[in-house]
Backbone as a printed PyTorch tensor [residue, N CA C, xyz], in Angstrom:
tensor([[[  0.9630,  -0.9970,  -0.2420],
         [  0.1510,  -0.2870,  -0.0680],
         [  0.7520,   1.2320,  -0.1680]],

        [[  0.4290,   2.2580,  -0.7550],
         [  1.1620,   3.6030,  -0.8410],
         [  1.0250,   4.0420,   0.3060]],

        [[  1.9550,   4.9410,   0.9720],
         [  2.2640,   5.7110,   2.1130],
         [  1.7030,   6.9950,   1.6040]],

        [[  0.4600,   7.4800,   2.5580],
         [ -0.0650,   8.8020,   2.2820],
         [  0.2400,   9.5670,   3.8510]],

        [[  0.3620,  10.5710,   3.3070],
         [  0.6830,  11.7950,   4.1910],
         [ -0.0850,  11.8120,   5.3260]],

        [[  0.6180,  11.7120,   6.8740],
         [ -0.8570,  12.1370,   7.8810],
         [ -1.4330,  13.6500,   7.5460]],

        [[ -2.7100,  13.8510,   8.1410],
         [ -3.5100,  15.1070,   8.1730],
         [ -3.9490,  15.3780,   9.4940]],

        [[ -3.8940,  16.6450,   9.7580],
         [ -4.0960,  17.1700,  11.1210],
         [ -5.6550,  17.7610,  10.7330]],

        [[ -6.6680,  17.3940,  11.4860],
         [ -7.6610,  17.9200,  11.8240],
         [ -7.7800,  18.3400,  13.1670]],

        [[ -8.6200,  20.0570,  13.0850],
         [ -9.1650,  20.7930,  14.5440],
         [-10.2650,  20.4910,  14.4770]],

        [[-10.9740,  20.0990,  15.3960],
         [-12.0170,  20.1360,  15.9300],
         [-12.6400,  21.2910,  16.6200]],

        [[-14.0620,  21.5680,  16.8550],
         [-14.4650,  22.7020,  17.1740],
         [-15.7290,  22.4130,  18.0480]],

        [[-16.0880,  22.6880,  19.0180],
         [-16.9640,  22.8080,  20.3090],
         [-18.3050,  23.3800,  19.4710]],

        [[-19.5490,  22.7540,  19.4260],
         [-20.6730,  23.2340,  19.0710],
         [-20.8170,  24.7340,  19.4880]],

        [[-21.2430,  25.6830,  18.7230],
         [-21.1090,  26.8160,  19.2630],
         [-22.5710,  27.0470,  20.6340]],

        [[-23.5650,  26.0780,  20.4460],
         [-24.1050,  26.0430,  21.8530],
         [-23.3140,  25.7680,  23.3440]],

        [[-22.1610,  25.0900,  22.8680],
         [-21.4910,  24.9270,  24.4040],
         [-20.0850,  25.3670,  24.4320]],

        [[-20.3230,  26.8530,  24.8060],
         [-18.7980,  27.3310,  25.3220],
         [-17.9350,  26.8840,  26.3060]],

        [[-16.6910,  26.3090,  25.7210],
         [-15.5510,  25.6540,  26.5790],
         [-14.5940,  26.5670,  26.7320]],

        [[-14.0520,  25.7520,  28.1100],
         [-13.0530,  26.6890,  28.7760],
         [-11.9500,  27.1360,  27.9460]],

        [[-11.2480,  27.9990,  28.3250],
         [-10.1820,  28.5680,  27.2460],
         [ -9.2300,  27.5560,  27.3380]],

        [[ -8.6700,  27.1780,  26.1620],
         [ -7.1340,  26.2520,  26.0430],
         [ -7.3560,  24.5530,  25.7890]],

        [[ -9.0790,  24.3480,  25.7420],
         [ -9.5930,  23.2690,  25.6840],
         [ -9.3810,  23.0640,  24.0580]],

        [[ -8.8560,  21.7290,  23.6460],
         [ -8.7080,  21.7210,  22.1690],
         [ -8.7820,  20.3730,  21.8730]],

        [[ -9.1820,  20.3100,  20.6730],
         [ -9.1550,  18.2470,  20.3340],
         [ -8.5590,  18.5790,  18.6290]],

        [[ -7.4830,  17.6760,  18.7370],
         [ -7.0730,  17.7110,  16.9630],
         [ -7.3520,  16.3680,  16.9590]],

        [[ -7.4240,  15.7160,  15.7490],
         [ -7.2330,  14.6210,  15.0240],
         [ -6.2260,  14.2570,  13.9300]],

        [[ -5.3090,  13.2480,  13.7830],
         [ -4.6190,  13.0420,  12.8170],
         [ -4.8940,  11.3550,  12.2870]],

        [[ -5.0980,  11.8970,  11.0850],
         [ -5.6780,  10.5220,  10.1290],
         [ -4.2530,  10.1510,   9.1390]],

        [[ -4.0130,   8.7050,   9.1970],
         [ -3.2710,   8.6520,   8.0820],
         [ -3.6930,   6.9140,   7.9350]],

        [[ -2.8940,   6.3680,   6.7020],
         [ -3.2020,   4.8760,   6.6830],
         [ -1.9450,   4.0910,   6.9540]],

        [[ -2.1470,   3.0480,   7.3080],
         [ -1.3650,   1.9550,   8.3910],
         [ -1.4570,   0.9630,   7.9230]],

        [[ -0.4810,  -0.2550,   8.0570],
         [ -0.7660,  -1.5420,   7.4640],
         [ -1.7870,  -2.3030,   8.0690]],

        [[ -2.6600,  -1.6070,   9.1250],
         [ -3.9200,  -2.2380,   9.7780],
         [ -4.7330,  -1.7400,   9.0800]],

        [[ -5.1900,  -0.4810,   8.4580],
         [ -6.5090,   0.3180,   7.9540],
         [ -6.1000,   1.7630,   8.2930]],

        [[ -6.9350,   2.3840,   8.5570],
         [ -7.1930,   3.8930,   8.7170],
         [ -6.7050,   3.9300,   9.8320]],

        [[ -6.0760,   4.7260,   9.8770],
         [ -5.4600,   4.8790,  11.9740],
         [ -5.9740,   6.7390,  12.5110]],

        [[ -6.9510,   6.5590,  13.4800],
         [ -7.0720,   7.9830,  13.4190],
         [ -6.5510,   8.1770,  15.3050]],

        [[ -6.1330,   9.0630,  15.2270],
         [ -5.0940,   9.9270,  16.8420],
         [ -5.7600,  10.8200,  17.1210]],

        [[ -6.6970,  10.5950,  18.1680],
         [ -7.7580,  11.6680,  18.6060],
         [ -6.6650,  12.2230,  19.6330]],

        [[ -6.4920,  13.6250,  19.9560],
         [ -5.9800,  14.3340,  20.9900],
         [ -7.0130,  15.2330,  21.6660]],

        [[ -7.5070,  14.7060,  22.8460],
         [ -8.1740,  15.1170,  23.9910],
         [ -7.6220,  16.2280,  24.5780]],

        [[ -7.4590,  17.4430,  24.5670],
         [ -6.6550,  18.3740,  25.0140],
         [ -7.4670,  18.7980,  25.9840]],

        [[ -7.7740,  18.0700,  27.3970],
         [ -8.6450,  18.6760,  28.4940],
         [ -7.6710,  18.3930,  29.7260]],

        [[ -7.4770,  19.4370,  30.5270],
         [ -6.5380,  19.2440,  31.4160],
         [ -7.0740,  17.5780,  32.4770]],

        [[ -6.0530,  16.8740,  33.1110],
         [ -6.1660,  15.8900,  33.9430],
         [ -7.3890,  16.1400,  35.1240]],

        [[ -8.4060,  15.2850,  35.2560],
         [ -9.5460,  15.2920,  36.0190],
         [-10.4690,  16.1140,  35.6650]],

        [[-10.3870,  16.5630,  34.7480],
         [-11.7610,  17.0830,  34.0340],
         [-12.5350,  16.4080,  33.1030]],

        [[-11.5820,  15.3560,  32.3390],
         [-12.2450,  14.1720,  31.0050],
         [-13.0120,  13.0620,  32.1160]],

        [[-14.0360,  12.3410,  31.4800],
         [-14.5020,  11.1490,  32.0260],
         [-14.1520,  10.3570,  31.1780]],

        [[-13.5050,   9.3350,  31.2860],
         [-13.4170,   8.2600,  30.4860],
         [-13.9200,   7.0420,  30.6340]],

        [[-14.5740,   6.0510,  29.7320],
         [-15.1030,   4.6580,  30.3420],
         [-14.1430,   3.9130,  30.6340]],

        [[-14.3330,   3.0790,  31.7920],
         [-12.9900,   2.2130,  32.1010],
         [-13.1500,   1.1450,  31.4450]],

        [[-11.5290,   0.7040,  31.0910],
         [-11.1920,  -0.3630,  30.3810],
         [-12.0120,  -1.6440,  30.3190]],

        [[-12.7850,  -2.0090,  28.8720],
         [-13.5260,  -3.3460,  29.0280],
         [-12.4750,  -4.3560,  29.1210]],

        [[-12.7700,  -5.4940,  29.4600],
         [-12.0760,  -6.5960,  29.7150],
         [-12.0850,  -7.3480,  28.3650]],

        [[-12.8410,  -7.2030,  27.4580],
         [-12.8550,  -8.1300,  26.6370],
         [-13.7830,  -6.9650,  25.5760]],

        [[-13.0360,  -5.9810,  24.6860],
         [-13.3400,  -5.1050,  24.0060],
         [-14.3020,  -5.7530,  22.6330]],

        [[-15.7890,  -5.0360,  22.5750],
         [-16.4570,  -5.3380,  21.2580],
         [-17.5120,  -4.7760,  20.9000]],

        [[-17.8550,  -4.7860,  20.0310],
         [-18.8590,  -3.9720,  19.1050],
         [-19.9430,  -3.5750,  20.5840]],

        [[-20.6330,  -2.4640,  20.7190],
         [-21.5440,  -1.9990,  21.6640],
         [-22.4900,  -0.7940,  21.2280]],

        [[-23.5780,  -0.4940,  21.3850],
         [-23.8770,   0.1160,  20.7770],
         [-24.3170,   1.2940,  21.8540]],

        [[-24.6530,   2.6820,  21.7690],
         [-24.5220,   3.9440,  22.3050],
         [-23.4190,   4.4170,  23.2810]],

        [[-22.3130,   4.2490,  22.4410],
         [-21.1170,   4.6400,  22.8860],
         [-21.0160,   6.0270,  22.7790]],

        [[-21.9840,   6.9860,  22.0610],
         [-21.9170,   8.3890,  22.5320],
         [-22.4000,   8.8560,  23.3440]],

        [[-23.0240,   8.2910,  24.1160],
         [-23.4960,   8.7620,  25.3660],
         [-22.4530,   9.2880,  26.5640]],

        [[-20.7680,   8.9430,  25.8660],
         [-20.1720,   9.0000,  27.0070],
         [-19.2600,   9.3540,  26.0500]],

        [[-17.6260,   9.8490,  26.3770],
         [-16.7000,  10.4610,  25.4670],
         [-16.2260,   9.2810,  24.3330]],

        [[-16.1850,   9.3090,  23.4190],
         [-15.8080,   8.7760,  22.1270],
         [-15.4010,   9.3490,  20.9380]],

        [[-14.5860,   8.8550,  20.5090],
         [-14.3850,   9.2880,  19.1350],
         [-15.3500,   8.7780,  17.7460]],

        [[-15.3760,   9.6450,  17.0350],
         [-16.6630,   8.8780,  16.0470],
         [-16.0800,   9.5840,  14.5440]],

        [[-16.2570,   8.4550,  13.4760],
         [-15.7310,   9.1840,  11.8800],
         [-16.7290,   8.6540,  11.1010]],

        [[-17.5540,   9.4400,  10.5670],
         [-18.2220,   9.1120,   9.2720],
         [-17.6170,   9.4590,   8.0670]],

        [[-18.1220,   8.4600,   7.3200],
         [-17.0790,   8.6590,   5.6430],
         [-17.9200,   8.2110,   4.4020]],

        [[-18.1360,   9.0990,   3.6300],
         [-19.0230,   8.6630,   2.4750],
         [-18.5350,   9.1250,   1.2580]],

        [[-19.0820,   8.2750,   0.1680],
         [-18.2000,   8.8750,  -1.1890],
         [-18.9660,   9.8240,  -2.0160]],

        [[-18.3340,  10.6170,  -2.0520],
         [-18.7440,  12.1850,  -3.1200],
         [-20.0140,  11.2790,  -4.6270]],

        [[-21.1060,  12.3410,  -4.2630],
         [-22.3590,  11.8450,  -4.9890],
         [-23.0870,  10.6710,  -4.5200]],

        [[-22.9090,   9.7060,  -3.3360],
         [-23.5240,   9.0080,  -3.3020],
         [-23.7330,   8.9760,  -1.9350]],

        [[-25.1610,   9.0420,  -1.3310],
         [-25.6660,   9.6580,  -0.1280],
         [-25.7280,   8.3460,   1.1970]],

        [[-25.3950,   7.4720,   0.9180],
         [-25.0160,   6.2050,   1.6210],
         [-23.6630,   6.6760,   2.7290]],

        [[-23.8590,   6.3310,   3.6600],
         [-22.0520,   6.5880,   4.5700],
         [-21.8950,   5.2010,   5.6490]],

        [[-20.9100,   5.4290,   5.9340],
         [-20.4270,   4.4570,   7.0670],
         [-20.2780,   5.6110,   8.4250]],

        [[-20.5560,   4.7410,   9.6240],
         [-20.2850,   5.8030,  10.9320],
         [-19.7180,   4.4790,  11.7170]],

        [[-18.5130,   5.3290,  12.2320],
         [-18.0080,   4.1610,  13.4340],
         [-17.5140,   5.4630,  14.8320]],

        [[-17.6390,   4.5660,  16.0180],
         [-17.7220,   5.1040,  17.1420],
         [-16.3350,   4.6560,  18.0060]],

        [[-15.6660,   4.9130,  18.6080],
         [-14.3070,   4.4240,  19.5470],
         [-14.6230,   4.9640,  20.8940]],

        [[-14.6530,   4.2790,  22.0220],
         [-14.5860,   4.5970,  23.1580],
         [-13.5750,   4.2750,  23.5780]],

        [[-12.8740,   5.1370,  24.7980],
         [-11.9150,   4.9910,  25.4270],
         [-12.0630,   3.3720,  26.3260]],

        [[-12.9140,   2.7170,  26.5220],
         [-13.0990,   1.5010,  26.9830],
         [-12.4140,   0.1340,  25.9440]],

        [[-12.5710,   0.7500,  24.8060],
         [-11.6010,  -0.1400,  23.6700],
         [-13.0080,  -0.7300,  22.8940]],

        [[-14.1680,  -0.6070,  23.6180],
         [-15.3790,  -1.0010,  22.5420],
         [-15.4710,  -0.0850,  21.5970]],

        [[-15.9790,  -0.7360,  20.0590],
         [-16.1320,   0.3480,  19.5750],
         [-17.6130,   0.2800,  18.5740]],

        [[-18.1060,   0.7330,  17.7000],
         [-19.2220,   0.5960,  16.9840],
         [-19.2890,   0.6400,  15.3260]],

        [[-19.8710,   0.0050,  14.7790],
         [-20.0460,   0.5740,  13.2990],
         [-21.1920,   0.5820,  12.6560]],

        [[-22.0970,   1.2450,  11.9420],
         [-23.1040,   1.5300,  11.3090],
         [-23.2270,   1.9500,  10.0260]],

        [[-24.3000,   1.3370,   8.7640],
         [-24.5080,   1.8150,   7.6060],
         [-25.5210,   2.3950,   7.4360]],

        [[-25.5290,   3.5450,   6.5060],
         [-26.9190,   4.3910,   6.1380],
         [-26.9420,   4.3780,   4.7330]],

        [[-28.0190,   4.2750,   4.6950],
         [-28.3980,   4.5010,   3.0460],
         [-28.8640,   5.8830,   2.2250]],

        [[-28.7430,   6.6260,   3.4990],
         [-28.6750,   8.2260,   3.4400],
         [-28.9990,   8.8580,   4.7230]],

        [[-29.0380,  10.2160,   4.7710],
         [-29.2920,  11.2530,   5.7860],
         [-30.2200,  10.4610,   7.2090]],

        [[-29.5000,   9.6810,   8.2690],
         [-30.0760,   8.6660,   9.2400],
         [-31.4830,   7.7220,   8.5760]],

        [[-30.7790,   7.1870,   6.9180],
         [-31.8510,   6.1050,   6.5590],
         [-31.5210,   4.7860,   6.5260]],

        [[-32.2420,   4.0500,   6.6810],
         [-31.7190,   2.6760,   6.3150],
         [-30.4220,   1.9950,   7.4820]],

        [[-30.3240,   2.8550,   8.6050],
         [-29.5180,   2.3940,   9.3980],
         [-29.6040,   0.8200,  10.2330]],

        [[-28.2810,   0.3710,   9.6580],
         [-28.2450,  -1.2690,  10.4320],
         [-26.5840,  -1.1630,  11.0750]],

        [[-26.4460,  -2.2930,  11.3670],
         [-25.1480,  -2.4340,  11.7900],
         [-24.1940,  -3.0670,  10.7750]],

        [[-23.2100,  -2.3740,  10.9370],
         [-21.9190,  -2.6670,   9.6310],
         [-21.2500,  -3.7190,  10.4100]],

        [[-21.4470,  -4.9500,   9.1300],
         [-20.6020,  -6.0310,   9.4770],
         [-19.9650,  -6.4130,   8.5970]],

        [[-18.6660,  -6.6930,   8.5210],
         [-17.7000,  -7.3220,   7.7900],
         [-16.8680,  -8.8890,   8.2850]],

        [[-15.8490,  -9.3820,   7.3010],
         [-15.3890, -10.4200,   7.6450],
         [-14.0000, -10.0430,   8.0470]],

        [[-13.1700, -10.4810,   8.8820],
         [-11.8720, -10.0330,   9.2450],
         [-11.6700,  -9.5340,  10.5100]],

        [[-10.6720,  -8.7820,  10.3320],
         [-10.1870,  -7.8310,  11.9140],
         [-11.4090,  -6.6500,  12.0980]],

        [[-11.3980,  -6.4260,  13.6050],
         [-12.3750,  -5.2940,  14.1750],
         [-11.7020,  -4.2990,  14.4150]],

        [[-12.2470,  -3.0510,  14.5940],
         [-11.3840,  -1.8800,  14.8650],
         [-10.3490,  -2.0240,  16.5070]],

        [[ -9.5110,  -1.6550,  16.4410],
         [ -8.5490,  -1.6130,  17.3080],
         [ -8.4300,   0.1810,  18.0900]],

        [[ -8.6410,   0.0160,  19.6680],
         [ -8.9950,   1.0850,  19.9690],
         [ -8.2260,   1.0370,  21.6040]],

        [[ -7.2550,   1.8260,  21.6210],
         [ -6.3470,   2.0780,  22.8790],
         [ -6.5640,   3.5870,  23.3580]],

        [[ -6.3180,   4.0640,  24.6540],
         [ -6.1280,   4.8840,  25.2890],
         [ -5.0000,   5.2820,  25.7870]],

        [[ -4.4770,   6.7710,  25.5420],
         [ -2.8780,   6.9100,  26.5800],
         [ -3.2280,   8.1610,  27.0650]],

        [[ -3.5860,   8.0220,  28.2810],
         [ -3.9060,   9.1010,  29.1920],
         [ -2.5490,  10.1190,  29.3730]],

        [[ -3.1350,  11.2190,  29.6980],
         [ -1.5270,  12.1480,  30.1680],
         [ -2.2610,  13.2250,  30.7570]],

        [[ -1.5660,  14.2100,  31.2910],
         [ -1.5610,  15.3430,  32.2670],
         [ -2.6270,  16.4140,  31.4930]],

        [[ -1.9020,  16.9640,  30.1670],
         [ -2.5090,  17.6090,  29.6580],
         [ -3.0590,  17.4550,  28.4620]],

        [[ -3.2860,  16.1840,  28.2920],
         [ -4.1440,  15.6380,  26.5740],
         [ -3.8470,  14.5100,  27.0860]],

        [[ -5.4330,  13.7730,  26.5200],
         [ -5.4230,  12.0830,  26.5190],
         [ -5.6610,  11.8250,  25.1170]],

        [[ -4.8030,  10.4930,  24.5140],
         [ -4.7730,  10.5690,  22.7980],
         [ -5.6890,   9.2640,  23.1980]],

        [[ -6.7930,   8.8570,  21.9940],
         [ -7.3450,   8.1320,  21.8000],
         [ -6.9210,   7.5730,  20.2470]],

        [[ -6.5070,   6.3510,  20.1130],
         [ -5.9990,   5.6460,  19.0170],
         [ -7.0220,   4.4540,  18.2880]],

        [[ -7.2260,   4.7750,  17.4590],
         [ -8.5210,   3.8980,  16.5450],
         [ -7.8700,   3.5860,  15.2740]],

        [[ -7.7910,   2.7010,  14.8340],
         [ -7.2640,   1.9420,  13.7380],
         [ -8.6670,   0.9440,  13.2280]],

        [[ -9.1890,   1.5520,  11.9270],
         [-10.3510,   1.0290,  11.4400],
         [ -9.8960,   0.0180,  10.1730]],

        [[-10.0130,  -1.2600,  10.4100],
         [ -9.3870,  -2.0350,   9.2030],
         [ -9.8610,  -2.0230,   8.1080]],

        [[ -9.0970,  -2.4000,   7.1780],
         [ -9.3010,  -2.2790,   5.7830],
         [-10.9750,  -2.8470,   5.1730]],

        [[-10.9750,  -3.9690,   5.9500],
         [-12.1350,  -4.6650,   5.5230],
         [-13.4210,  -4.1180,   5.8360]],

        [[-13.4700,  -3.1400,   6.6650],
         [-14.7510,  -2.3450,   6.8280],
         [-14.8140,  -0.7950,   6.2330]],

        [[-13.6070,  -0.8400,   5.4250],
         [-13.8670,   0.0950,   4.6900],
         [-14.5490,  -0.0260,   3.1090]],

        [[-14.3730,  -1.4790,   2.8150],
         [-14.5700,  -2.1530,   1.4990],
         [-15.9530,  -1.4660,   0.9440]],

        [[-16.9360,  -1.4520,   1.5570],
         [-17.8840,  -0.8010,   1.1210],
         [-18.1300,   0.3360,   0.1300]],

        [[-16.7400,   1.2350,   0.8000],
         [-16.6440,   2.7090,   0.1640],
         [-15.8330,   2.4660,  -1.2290]],

        [[-15.1110,   1.4510,  -1.5410],
         [-14.3290,   1.5920,  -2.4580],
         [-14.8970,   1.4220,  -3.9450]],

        [[-14.8770,   2.3740,  -4.8000],
         [-15.3400,   2.4740,  -6.2750],
         [-14.1270,   2.8140,  -6.7190]],

        [[-13.6890,   1.8730,  -7.6700],
         [-13.0410,   2.1860,  -8.4100],
         [-13.2610,   3.4810,  -9.7470]],

        [[-14.6260,   3.5710,  -9.8250],
         [-14.7800,   4.4020, -10.8170],
         [-15.0220,   5.6410, -10.0740]],

        [[-14.8810,   5.7730,  -9.1730],
         [-14.8100,   7.5500,  -8.2460],
         [-13.6520,   8.1420,  -8.2780]],

        [[-13.2630,   9.1570,  -7.5900],
         [-12.0090,   9.6250,  -6.9330],
         [-11.6340,   9.0410,  -5.8590]],

        [[-10.4990,   9.1110,  -5.9020],
         [-10.1390,   8.5430,  -4.7100],
         [ -9.9480,   9.4450,  -3.2970]],

        [[-11.0800,   9.9770,  -3.0650],
         [-11.1540,  10.7670,  -1.9380],
         [-12.5790,  10.5250,  -1.3520]],

        [[-12.3760,  10.1580,  -0.0120],
         [-13.6020,  10.5480,   0.9350],
         [-14.1230,  11.3800,   1.4660]],

        [[-15.1900,  11.7270,   1.8120],
         [-15.4920,  12.8020,   2.6970],
         [-15.6060,  12.1910,   3.8270]],

        [[-15.2070,  12.7670,   5.0140],
         [-14.9310,  12.7150,   6.0360],
         [-16.2770,  13.6240,   7.2690]],

        [[-16.6600,  12.7540,   8.0830],
         [-17.0350,  13.9050,   9.3660],
         [-16.1780,  13.1590,  10.8810]],

        [[-15.4910,  14.2730,  10.9560],
         [-14.6730,  13.6180,  12.2150],
         [-14.9730,  14.0620,  13.4160]],

        [[-15.1050,  13.7630,  14.2510],
         [-16.1890,  14.3980,  15.2150],
         [-15.6250,  13.5090,  16.6970]],

        [[-16.1010,  13.9960,  17.9300],
         [-15.9420,  13.6880,  19.4780],
         [-17.0690,  14.1270,  19.8960]],

        [[-17.4590,  13.4220,  21.2670],
         [-18.5630,  13.4650,  21.9190],
         [-17.5330,  13.4830,  23.4360]],

        [[-17.2990,  14.4360,  23.9400],
         [-16.8180,  14.7210,  25.4340],
         [-17.4290,  14.6390,  26.2640]],

        [[-17.6210,  14.3000,  27.4360],
         [-17.6600,  13.9620,  28.6930],
         [-16.9650,  14.5450,  29.5990]],

        [[-17.4100,  15.5040,  30.1990],
         [-16.3180,  16.3110,  31.3930],
         [-17.1010,  16.6370,  32.5570]],

        [[-16.6160,  17.2380,  33.3350],
         [-16.9870,  17.9980,  34.6050],
         [-18.4310,  18.5960,  34.5390]],

        [[-18.2000,  19.2270,  33.2000],
         [-19.2490,  19.6910,  32.3660],
         [-20.3880,  19.6530,  31.9970]],

        [[-20.1490,  18.0080,  31.7340],
         [-21.4060,  17.3740,  31.0870],
         [-20.6280,  16.8410,  29.3910]],

        [[-21.9450,  16.8710,  28.8780],
         [-21.6570,  16.1220,  27.4570],
         [-21.5430,  17.6740,  26.4630]],

        [[-20.1220,  17.2490,  25.3890],
         [-20.1500,  18.6780,  24.8070],
         [-19.8820,  17.7120,  23.3660]],

        [[-20.0470,  18.6290,  21.9140],
         [-20.1920,  17.6670,  20.5930],
         [-19.0790,  18.8040,  19.8290]],

        [[-18.0900,  18.1170,  19.5830],
         [-17.0490,  18.5300,  18.6540],
         [-16.6820,  18.0510,  17.2800]],

        [[-16.7090,  18.8260,  16.1830],
         [-16.5420,  18.7570,  15.0470],
         [-15.7310,  19.1930,  14.1600]],

        [[-15.3530,  18.8920,  12.6810],
         [-14.8210,  19.8920,  12.1110],
         [-15.3910,  21.0710,  11.5220]],

        [[-17.4330,  20.9110,  11.4520],
         [-18.2050,  21.5350,  11.1530],
         [-19.3310,  21.4730,  11.7630]],

        [[-19.8150,  22.7050,  12.0460],
         [-21.3260,  22.5400,  12.6250],
         [-22.2110,  23.1410,  12.0740]],

        [[-23.0990,  22.2650,  10.8790],
         [-23.8980,  22.9610,  10.0000],
         [-25.4130,  23.3550,  10.5150]],

        [[-25.6250,  23.0230,  11.8990],
         [-27.1870,  23.2210,  12.3980],
         [-26.8580,  23.8600,  13.4920]],

        [[-28.0430,  24.1690,  14.4390],
         [-28.0960,  25.0360,  15.0450],
         [-27.9450,  24.1060,  16.2920]],

        [[-28.3770,  22.8770,  16.3750],
         [-28.2950,  22.2400,  17.2230],
         [-26.9150,  21.0070,  16.7730]],

        [[-26.5410,  20.1350,  17.6220],
         [-25.3700,  19.4310,  17.2830],
         [-25.9640,  18.1960,  16.7340]],

        [[-25.3540,  18.1620,  15.3480],
         [-26.0830,  17.0880,  14.3420],
         [-24.6500,  16.3290,  13.4880]],

        [[-23.6270,  15.4050,  13.6990],
         [-22.8510,  14.7810,  12.9750],
         [-23.3420,  14.0280,  11.7860]],

        [[-24.4650,  13.5600,  11.4490],
         [-25.1020,  13.1350,  10.5320],
         [-25.3970,  13.8330,   9.0130]],

        [[-25.2920,  15.0860,   9.6070],
         [-25.3090,  15.8060,   8.1730],
         [-24.4640,  16.0610,   7.3470]],

        [[-24.5080,  15.7490,   5.9050],
         [-23.3730,  15.6050,   5.2500],
         [-22.6810,  16.6700,   4.8820]],

        [[-23.4650,  17.8740,   5.5200],
         [-22.5130,  19.3410,   4.8840],
         [-21.5030,  19.4840,   6.1880]],

        [[-21.5710,  18.3570,   7.1030],
         [-20.2750,  18.3650,   8.1430],
         [-19.2030,  17.5350,   7.9480]],

        [[-19.4320,  17.1340,   6.7130],
         [-18.4320,  16.1430,   6.3880],
         [-17.2700,  16.4830,   5.4610]],

        [[-17.0680,  17.9240,   5.8770],
         [-15.8310,  18.7710,   5.2670],
         [-14.2830,  18.1720,   5.2390]],

        [[-13.9780,  17.2100,   6.0950],
         [-12.7170,  16.4370,   6.1260],
         [-12.7580,  15.5370,   4.4840]],

        [[-11.2230,  15.4940,   4.0710],
         [-11.0870,  14.7510,   3.0090],
         [ -9.9650,  13.4290,   3.3990]],

        [[-10.5270,  12.0930,   3.0440],
         [ -9.2590,  11.4000,   3.4450],
         [ -8.9140,  10.4330,   1.8390]],

        [[ -7.6570,  10.9640,   1.7280],
         [ -7.2330,  10.1900,   0.1160],
         [ -7.0490,   8.7660,   0.4210]],

        [[ -7.6570,   8.2640,  -0.6730],
         [ -7.5590,   6.9740,  -0.7380],
         [ -6.3460,   6.0930,  -1.5280]],

        [[ -5.4620,   5.4720,  -0.8870],
         [ -4.3270,   5.1000,  -1.9020],
         [ -4.9640,   4.2090,  -3.1250]],

        [[ -4.5410,   3.9280,  -4.0080],
         [ -5.0890,   3.3950,  -5.4780],
         [ -5.1150,   1.8590,  -5.0300]],

        [[ -3.5940,   1.6450,  -4.2410],
         [ -3.6670,  -0.1930,  -4.1690],
         [ -4.5410,  -0.1830,  -2.8540]],

        [[ -5.4030,   0.3440,  -2.4410],
         [ -6.0990,  -0.1370,  -1.0080],
         [ -6.5090,  -1.2690,  -1.1470]],

        [[ -7.4050,  -1.9950,  -2.1650],
         [ -7.4460,  -3.0900,  -1.9750],
         [ -7.1150,  -3.7360,  -3.4430]]])
């Protein structure tokens, strides 16, 4: 697989939820031998961030967005369908497929590796590392399309202040990560991915 340059994405909190000065979230995306790697840096002081405890056996779980989690939405330009992935500090993950805006929702299943999610706590920032395996991305692959996917890169952040919603873009008055107008990130797809 051809190496692609890592991309840095800066997220902002939804305008309805002012955050303390200095809090920040950045996400670096890059391709690795295992799949698409996302490194979420949660720049929240120690003691303010609430993280789910590590699962003994991480697995697919629903409702991860009710606590701190990294999220990724991916779609192909011109196609209303998209995939959603959620990554919890617990190591649990979720994957869904949609036919269009919140339509036809179902679990996204594939054969092979499952996402790997790790957490690296720190004093000034916590890193959440998630790898989406190649097999999970196969439905997006189109030989006849541009080799760039539209990405919504988001975080639900639980802190001592409650939940806040962070994204590359916030196209609506209330937080809404499924709106394709918020999929402003671009993931370049290596020509030899599959």
